[in-house]
C-alpha positions as CSV (number, residue, x, y, z in Angstrom):
1,M,17.0,1.2,0.0
2,A,18.0,4.0,2.4
3,R,15.2,6.2,1.1
4,L,12.6,3.4,1.7
5,M,13.9,2.8,5.2
6,K,13.6,6.6,6.0
7,M,10.1,6.7,4.5
8,L,8.9,3.7,6.5
9,T,10.4,5.3,9.7
10,R,8.6,8.6,9.1
11,R,5.4,6.7,8.7
12,S,6.0,4.8,12.0
13,V,6.1,1.5,10.3
14,L,9.7,1.0,11.4
15,V,11.2,2.2,14.7
16,E,14.8,3.1,15.0
17,D,16.4,2.8,18.4
18,M,20.1,3.1,19.3
19,G,21.2,2.1,15.8
20,Q,18.8,-0.8,15.5
21,T,15.7,-0.8,13.3
22,W,12.6,-2.7,14.3
23,L,9.2,-3.3,12.7
24,A,6.6,-1.3,14.7
25,E,3.5,-3.0,16.1
26,P,1.1,-2.6,13.2
27,D,-2.4,-1.3,13.5
28,V,-4.1,-4.5,12.1
29,D,-6.6,-2.5,10.1
30,G,-4.3,0.5,9.3
31,E,-3.2,1.5,5.9
32,E,0.5,0.7,6.6
33,A,-0.4,-2.8,7.8
34,R,-2.3,-3.5,4.6
35,A,0.5,-2.1,2.4
36,L,3.2,-4.1,4.1
37,R,1.5,-7.5,4.1
38,P,2.5,-8.5,0.5
39,L,6.1,-7.3,1.2
40,Q,6.3,-9.3,4.5
41,A,5.0,-12.4,2.7
42,A,7.5,-12.0,-0.1
43,A,10.4,-11.5,2.5
44,I,9.3,-14.6,4.4
45,T,9.2,-16.8,1.2
46,L,12.5,-15.1,-0.1
47,Q,10.7,-13.8,-3.2
48,A,11.5,-10.5,-5.0
49,A,9.3,-7.7,-3.9
50,P,6.8,-6.5,-6.5
51,G,7.3,-3.2,-8.3
């Protein structure tokens, strides 16, 4: 989980500020936004993430 968080922070999907981690404002048409949509949908519906 920590490796995933670090990777998402490096790709500017997550923003870490003063010990808090936030979801960055996505570029609606960006690659990261398209990649995260299924994961966000799974998190909202409390389903296991694919993969």
